[in-house]
N, C-alpha and C positions, 0 to 999 in steps of 0.2 A: 398507292404510292406511300401513304402514311403508314400502312401496315408493314410495307417492306422496310421503311426506315426504322420503325419500332423494332422489327425482328432483328435488324442489323445491330441496333443499340443493345438489345437484350443479349444477343450473341456475344458481343464484345464484353459486356458486364459479366456474363457467366464465365467467359474465358479468363478475365482478370481475377474473378473469385477463385477459380480453380488454381491459377498460378499462385495466389496468396496463400493457399492451403497446401501447396506442393512442397515436399521436403527438399531443401537445398543444402547440401553438405558444404562446409567450409573447405577451401582449397587445402588447408593444412590440418584437416581432421585426422586424428591418429587412428591406427587400426585397433588399438586396445587402450584401456584405461583402468587403473587400479583405484577403487573408491577410497577416499580419505575421510577421516573424521571431520565433521563440519560441512561436508559436501551436501548439496541439495540436488534433487532431480533437475531443477532449473539450471544450476551451475553445470552439471554434467552434460545436459543437452546442449548448452551454449558452447561447449567445447567442440561439438560435432556439427551443430546446425547454425545456419544464418538466422533462422526464426525459432528461437528457443521456446516460444509459446506453443509450438507444435510438438512439444515433448511427448504427449500421449501416443502420437503416431510412431515415434521412434521406439517406444517401449511396448508396442501393441502385441508382440508375440515374444514369449520367452519360455521355451520348453523346459528349461532347467529348474524353474521354480513355479509354485502354484500361483503366486501373486507377483506379477512383474514389477509392482511398485515397492516390494519389500527388498530393498538392496541394502547391504551392510558394508561398513568400512572394512577394507581388505579384499572385497570381492573384485574379481577381474571381469571387466565388461569388454566384449569384442564387437566390432562393427562388421556386420554381414549384410548381404542383400538377398531379398526374396526372389521368387520366380519372375516377378514383374520388374525386377531391377531396383526396387525401393529399399532404402537403407533401414536397418533396424539394429538395436542393441540386444545382445544376448549375454547371459552370464556364462563366462568361459570356464574351462576346466584347466587350471594351471598345471604345468608339468610337475611330477613328483620326483624329488631327488633323494636318493638314499643317504642317510647320515647316521653316525653312531649315536647322535643325540636325539632325545625325544622332543618333538615339536608339538607345542600346545597352542590352541587358538581359542580364545574366549568366545562363547556363544551368547553371553549375557549382555550383548550390546543392542542398542536401539537401532531400528532401521532408519534410513535417512528419509526426510520429508521432502515434499515438493518445494516448500519454502520454510524458513525458520518461524514456526508458529508462535514461539515465545516473543517474537518481535511485534506481532500484531494482535495476539490474543486479548490483551487488556482493552484494545480499542474495539474489538468485536463484541466483547462482553459488556463494556460500559460505553454508552454514547459519549461523544466528545464535542458535538456541535448541536446547538438548538437555535431556532429562530426566535425573534422577540415574541411572536404569536405563540410559539410552543411554551416559552417561559411563563407567559401570562396565565396559562391554564394548568401549570404544575402546582401540586400542593407544596407547602414549605413548612419549615420548623418555626414554631412561634415561641418556644421557650424550652426549659429543661427542669429536671428536679433539683438541679444545683443552683439555678438562678444566675448563672454566668457562663461565659464562653469556656469550652473545655477542649483540651488536646489529649485526654486520657480515655482509654476504653472503660466500659462498665457504667455508663450512666443512661438515664432515660430522657428522651426528647419527645416533645409533644408536637403533633402535626395537625394542621387545619383541614383534615380530610378523613374519610372513613377508610382505613387501611385494612388489608386482609391479614388476619392473624396467622403467623408462621411464614408469611411471605418475606423474602429478603428485599431490601431497598438500598439503593445507592444515594449518597448525599453529595450535592454539588454546590459550589459557589459559581456565580456568574463571572466569567473571565472577560478577556478583551474581545472587541468586535472584530469580525473577519470582513475586511473591506476589499472589494474587487479593485485592483490598481488601474484597470482600464476604464470602468464605468463609474467608479466611486460608490457603487451600490453596496449596501450592508447585506452580506450574504448570511449572517448569523453571528452567533457568539460561541467562543470556546467556553465550555463548561468544565470546571476543574473538580475532579473527584477528591472529596475531603474525608469521606468515611462511608462505612456500611453498617447496616443494622437489620434487626428483624422486628416485625410488628408483634407486640404482646397483648395489646388492648385495642379493640376496634374503634371504640368511641362512637359518637353519634353527632355529627356536625350540625344536623338539623336542630339539635337541642343545645348547640354550642359546646358539645363535649368533644375535645380533641382526641385523636388516637395516640397510643403510646408506642414509641419505637425504642427498643433496647439497642444502644450503640455498642457494637462489639468489634469495630475495626476503624479506629481513628487514624487518619493519615495526615491531616492538618487540623488546625483549630476550627471547631465547628461553632457557628453562632446563629442566632435567630435570622430567618430569611433565607437560609440555605434550602435549596430545592430538593425534593424527594422523588425518586424515580424507581419503579419496581425493577428487580434484577432476577434473571433466571439462573439460579445456582447450578442447575443441571445442564446448562447449554453446552452442546457439543461443538467444538471448533472443526471446521472442514479441514481434513488432512490433504485434500486435493481440491484446488480451485479449477473451475472450467476456464482456462486461460485462452484468450483470443486477441487477435489484432483489433484495436479499437476501430470504430467506424471512420471512414475516410475524411469526413468533415469535422472530426474532433480537432479542436485547436484552442489551446488555453495557456495558462501560466501557472507555475508554482508560486503560490502566494504566501505560504507560511510553512514552517516545520515545527514538529512537536517539541523539539529540543530548544527552539527559539534561537539557535546559533546562526551565525552568518553563512556558514557553509556546512554541507552534510554529504554523506557518502552511502555506500552500499548498506542496506538493511536499516537505514533511517526512515522514519515516517514523515511524509510531507502532505500538504493540502494543496489541491488544485482548484481553480475557479470553474470547474465543470461538474455537473451533477445530473440528476434524473431529467431535468428540464432540457439538457443537451443530449439526452439518450445515452449517457454513460452508465455502464453496468459493472458490478463487481466481477473481476477477472479480466477486465480490459487492460491490455498492455499498450503503453504509450512511449514514444521516443522523446527523450529530453534533448532540446536543441538550444544553441546559443549563437548569436551573431558575433562574428569576430570583431575585435576592437577597431574603431574608426581611425582612418588615416588621413592626414592633411599633407599637401605639398608645401614646404616652406623653403626659404632661401638656403637652408642647410640640408635640404633633401626631405624625403618623406618621414613624417613623425606621427606617432600616435597622438590623437586629439587630446587625450588627458595629460600628455606630457608637454604640450606646446604652450607658448605664452598666450596671454589674454589677447594680445594684438593679433596673433594668427587665428584666433577664434572669433574675430569680428564677424558678426552675422549670426552668432548663436553658438552655444556649447555643443549642439548636436550637428554642427556643420562637418561635412566630410567630403573629400574629393573622389572617393571610390565607394561603390556599393559592395562592401565586404561580404564574403560568403557566410552562410549559416551552417554550423557544423553540428552533427549529432554527437552528444557526449555521454549519453546514458539511457537507461530505460526504467520505467516505474510500472508497477501493477496496482490497479485500483482494487481495494478490498472492502471499502465501506462507502456507500453513496448516500448523499443527502440531496435536497432540492437543487441547490446551486453550487454545492461544493462537495468534494470527495476526498477521502484519505487514501493515500497510495504508499506502497513500499518501494523504496529504491532497490532494484534488483541488479542493476549494473551501472557503474560510473567510471568513465575514463579519466575524469578529473573531478575536483570538488564541485558539487552542484550548489546553486544559489537561488534565493528568492528572485522571481521575475525571469528565470529561465523558461523557455517555451516547452509545452508538451503537445505533441502532434501524433497523428496516426502513424505507425511504422511503415 
């Protein structure tokens, strides 16, 4: 009996998994599309699919080009169906029209990316979050050859550790704490990039001889106590993320944005209170949701709670007479994951997103 029940559950789970990975066209999907400058593969796939993260399946075959991911502005894309009836995009052949004028098309343009890498590259290359335990073990600047704080390039700083000569290092100041709004747990600290440099003298800290760092990229004033972290100058940024719908049990909140503004939109970077401890991975796509404003019945009719008088709110500011719906208002893709927090790129927003908006599996 238990085996039969288990088999039934497994069958249901596999069916749901297959449905989650099945391409579903939007009812208003066009038959063709002309690629525009600034488009991404994600944007274009979102025009055709309900699940834009399945874009690799939509581009899986393209006989017109060697690499189906190399699409350029001006290219015409056509929606066709394979022998199994599955949709796919191919590069079309636009009709030629004779004209007395010579038509020229520039070939020196860059192919479009999956996502705008310029928006996330700095956060991939340079860490932005550290726990208190991480910070306690990092080397730091103890002084400089100038003897004072500096905001100009071209000086030497001394570090209380044995650095590797020729290695590039990033220099950080400790920023604000990242606090989970639900549990009040300290999830780590924002660390602020203030400069970069290269090690020119190794030193020997066992003999109390500090290493020497030549500062060649000051972004903010650097002072003693700034943390020093190695950087890989040759790091390659992924042109294509393995994007997937996040696990079904993923449920968290947007807790901060890199800009620190009250509201943010497409291609802004945000932080969520989910990380490796919650099985979040780079490439996970999450839906952003928000509960509609609470409503109270008053003598004048239904009113939004935040607009009613204090008298109507007796019993608490959170009082409401209806359980208002929660609406999906956008999507984010996780691109960098820490223990209890992750950085995500806003890839779609129907309205301005805010701190404390929910993030859930799509």
